[in-house]
C-alpha angles and dihedrals in degrees: 000000000000119000114252117250114249115259115242115264116247132201096219125083114261133149112295095183129075102236129177110235091021115158102216092118092046098049096094088056096043091052091059089053098053121110118258092253142354140181111227125006121225126187112178097175098047101165109154090353097227097154095040093051090047093051099036092198117190118244095009121174111224137179147154137188090239105090093195092052090053090047090051093055092043093053091046089055095045103037114014093158093053094047093047090048092055092045090054089056091049093049093049094046100040115143140130091271093048093048095052094040088053092047090050093049090047092053091048090055095226097136133103117243091260093045090049090051091051092048089048091057094042094050091045093051095045105035124102109291091341091276113160104208133160130184127235090278090056094251119145106236109171115128123234117280125245100245108110096202106029122191106245107154128053102172098189095045094048092049091047090051089048090054092049090053094055109112094013118125110231108200116210115239116275121249089242105055096201090060103034090108086070092068091057098043104026095095095048113133135204108291095027120118125228122189112198119197103169129173109292119268109270095025132107129246114206093338099314131085110265111249100241094173091056092053091047090053089050089049091054092047091053090046090058088051091058098249116150108240137195124176135181124204143143115293099249132143089245093056092046090051094047092054099037112147094038128093109273122190127186118231136169123230139169105244102184128082087222117096117242096030114146118253119257131209119261138167132229113209121201137175096204 
């Protein structure tokens, strides 16, 4: 299989991780659905951060249930040079032996926070189809991808993302994963904007079904508080029932990290 050509570097922040459920392709549509103005921006299911990096709002409150994802963003904000330097080493040394040795070290938990962030990016960029998957023991078990010379480092994009993260509050994951979004959005006030991009209806979050009704109840509580709310999810009868009474628009988005995957129907729910 031929190696993929490197993508051109850009000087604007944009997702640098391959992330299932990422909203990069949906950002142009989401932007047209935003309210005219808001106070503080909150994103409790950050994932690849496509909408956040597009908006670059000051003082945003961000979070995710994935502790290593949060650490990756935190290290990029604190030490972009150190992270980029380690990624350069990974890119130059990439091989089957390096990949599996890095995966083993990752699973043993013997890395510093910065080293773990660099390994997180490296494994994400070089694993099969960019799928981030762990087993019930929390061990990353995705095999190496087929690209011989993978693109690991985009200096300009990483530095732009680091700049966008300056001033943002990155909440650590909650002890109870199903409710960790509450730590990121619980202090939202009237006039703030929250974008929810939870696990899709019918999918699992860290081995257990994601509690969609609990999130819907949280959404309705924040609505009563006067917070501006936007939520993406799969277009299913259950989701439409949970958010009945709110504005629901149908959209089409590519869900997979694999190129060429057919678009799937989703909904965007809003209370404004």
